N, C-alpha and C positions, 0 to 999 in steps of 0.2 A: 675255486678248488673243490674237489669232489669230497663227498661224504661216504662213509663206509657202511654197508648194510649190517644191521645187527640182527643175526639170525636166531639167536637163542631166546627162549621164553624168559620173560621177566618174572619177578616173584609173584605178580598178580595173575600170571598165566597168559598174558597177551604176547603174541609174537612181536619181537622187536621192542623198541622202547615206546613210550607214550607219544612220541612225536613222529610216529610212522615207522616204516621199515628202515629208515636211515638214521643211524647215530654213530658217532665216532668217539674217540677219546677227547677229553677237554681239559684244558689248563685254565683254572679260574684266577690264578694269581702268578704273574711273572713280570719281569722287568726287561723290556726289549730295547730301551732307548739309550742305554748308557755307553754304547760303542764297544762292548766286550766281545761281540760276535763277528765283527768284520762285515761281510756282505750279508744284508738282511734277506735278499732273495734266496741265497744259498741256504741260510739258516732255516727259513720257512719251508723250503723244499724238503730239507731233511726232517723237519717236524711233521710235514704231511706224509712223508714216506713212512714215518713211524706210526701212522694211523691217527694222529692228532689233527682234528679238523677245525677246532675253534680254540683261540687263546684270548685271554684278557690281559693286556699289558697295563700295568698299574702306575699311576702317578704318585709322586711323593712330595712334590712342591709345585709351584706354578710352572716353571720352565719344563719340568719333566711331564707334567700333565698336558701341556700344549704339544710337546713332542709325541706323546702317546696318541693324541687326537690326530696328528698328521699321519702317523703310522697306520692307524685304523682307517683313515680315509683312502690310503693307498692300497691296502691289502684286504680282500674280502674275508679272510679267516680271522682277522684281528679286530677285537673290540677293546674298549679302554675304560679306565676310571680316572677321575680327577680329584685330587685332594692333597692335604698337607700331613705328612708323617710327623709323629711327635718328636723325633730326634732331628728334624730338619727345620725347627722353628727359629733358628738363628737367621734364616733367610726370609722369614715371614715379615711382610710389610702390610701396613694398613691399606686396604683396598684389594689385597690379593684374593680374598674370598668373593669379591664381586666378580672377578675374572673366573674363578673356579665355578661360580654359579652359572656363568654364561656357558662354560664348557659342558655342564651337566645337561643342558638342553639339546646338545648335539645328538643326532640319531644313533650313533654307535657308542655313546657313553652309557654304560650299563649300570654304573653305581658311583657313589662318592667313595673316595679312598685313595691311598690308604690313610686312615686317620686312627687315633687311639691314644694309648698311654704306654710309656716306656720308662721304667725307673732303673734301668740297668746302670746308668752312669752316675757318678757321684755328684756332678754339677747339675743334675736335672732340675729344671724350673717347673715344678709340679703345678703351681697355680696357672702358669701360662698354658701348659699342656691341657689342663682341665678347661680353661676358657676357650681355646681354639677347637678342642674336641667337641664341646657343647655347641659351639657356633656351627660346626660342620654337620652335626646331627640335625640341627634345625634346617640347614640348607637342604640336606637330603630329604627330609620330610616334606619340605615345601616343593621340592622337585618331583616328589613321588618315586624316589629311587631308594634301593637298599644301600647299605653301608658295608664296605670292607674294612674290618677292624684289626689293627695291630695291637697286641697285648703281651708285654714282656715284664716280668718281675713286678707285677702289680695286680695279682689275681683278685684279692679281696676288694681292693679299691675299684677295679674294673666292674666287678659284679654289683657293687653298691652304686656306682656311677650309672650303669645302664638300667638298673632296677628303678632308680629315681627318675629316669627319663624314658621309661618303657613306652610312653605314648608316642615318642618320636621314632620308634622302631617298627611301626605298623607296616612299612613297606619291606621289611626284612633286614637282616644283618648277617654277616659272615665273620666268624672269628677265624682268621686265616692262620695257617701253620700252628694249629692249636697245640699248646705245650703245658697247660695247667693240668691239674689232677682230674681223673675221671669223675670224682665226686663233684667237683665244681662244674664239670661239663654238664652234668645232669641238672644243676641249678641254672646254668645259662640256658639250657634247653627250654626251661619253663618260660623264658622270655621270648620264645619263638626264634631263637638264633640257630643258624646252621654252622657247620664246622668243615674246614678243609685241612687236608693233611698232605705233606709233601715228602721229599726225600728223607728227612730225618726220621720219619716213621718206619723206614725200612732198616734203619741202623740197629744193630744187635742190642745196644744198650738203651734204646728208646722205649722203656717199659711203660711210662705214663701215656705216651701216644698210642701204643698198642692197646692198652687197657681202655683208653677213651674210645678208640674205634670199636672195640668189642662191646662197650657199654651203650653206645649211642645207636638210635634207630637208623636203619639204612637210608631212610628218606631225608636225613639231615646231613649226609656225608657227601663231600665234594672233593675233587682232586686238584692239586696244584703242584708247582715246582718251586716257586719263589726264585726261579732262575734269574740271574746267573749264579745264585748262591745255592746252598743246601743240596748237593748232589745225592742221589740214592746210593745204597750200599755198594752196588757194582762199580760205581764211579767215584767212590769215596776218595777225597784228596785231590780231585781234579777240578779244573776251572777253565771255562765257564760251564755250569750246568745249563741245560736247555729244556724247552718243553717236550723234546723227544723222550725225556725220561718218564713221561706220564704212564706208559704201559707197565713199567716196572712197579711204579707206585700203586697203580690200580690192582695189579696182581697181588701185591702184598696186602692191600686192604681186603681183597676178596678172600685170601687165605684166612685172615683174622676173623672175618665175618662168617666164614663157612659157606660161601656162595661161589659160583663160577666166576671167572674173569669177565665173561660176557654179561652176566647179571650185574656185576659191580660197575662195569663200563656203562651199561644202560641206565643204572640208577644214578650215577654221577652226572650223566648227560641230562637226564630228566630233572634231577634236583637243581642243576645249574640253570636250566631254562625256566624252572618254576620260580627261582629266586631272582634271576636277572631277566626280567621279562623282555627287555629289548633285544636279547639274543635271538628271539624268534621273529623279529621284524625283518 
């Protein structure tokens, strides 16, 4: 699938992005394996037509991670992650992380994830979440890969957890769909963490997301959809969301940062390839 020329100067004055004259929109966090889209060929054609040239489909347990690997093997524009989501641990079985570790070695597996902490539900097993999250950070470090992190209703615990394990983050980490305060974002930044924002950041009431985008440096900002969930403002209330929403999300981030859409697109592309080094393979 083709890539789109990036003709505008980037913030450092170079023509195009740092990966040459070809860069496109990129979705670093979506879920393409749940069956919500019908025909995947048709879906990805619409995504490419929107100018999105690379997507990362994210695993949330062992079966979904394996399905992501299969999808990435079939389509050149698709890459994947493998990992266990904190709210899916009822499916977690001893030995699953051995299989996850095997998936991490595949050529198109760009990160471990998604993993993390989620205290949203009353029956949350926090000790189990901490145990499995820590084990996955160790797996990612051993594999030399970054981590895609889910963090909901656990801001202070997440900061403390990652600070205590900062040595395991030397290959990078992404707080996806960042929703904590801009003040905490600057503290996470000190750990070398990057941040991605999706459709919720376009919503009128998403003040914290907008303030975080404004506060963070451009070189730490990435674009995502978390599709089929979290549609942008123009598609609010519709389902499923798709990676074709990335241009709207990018334009919103560009407006907040006071840069052109082409500059934001080039930055998101460059930042993604810097964090997820296998994207360039």
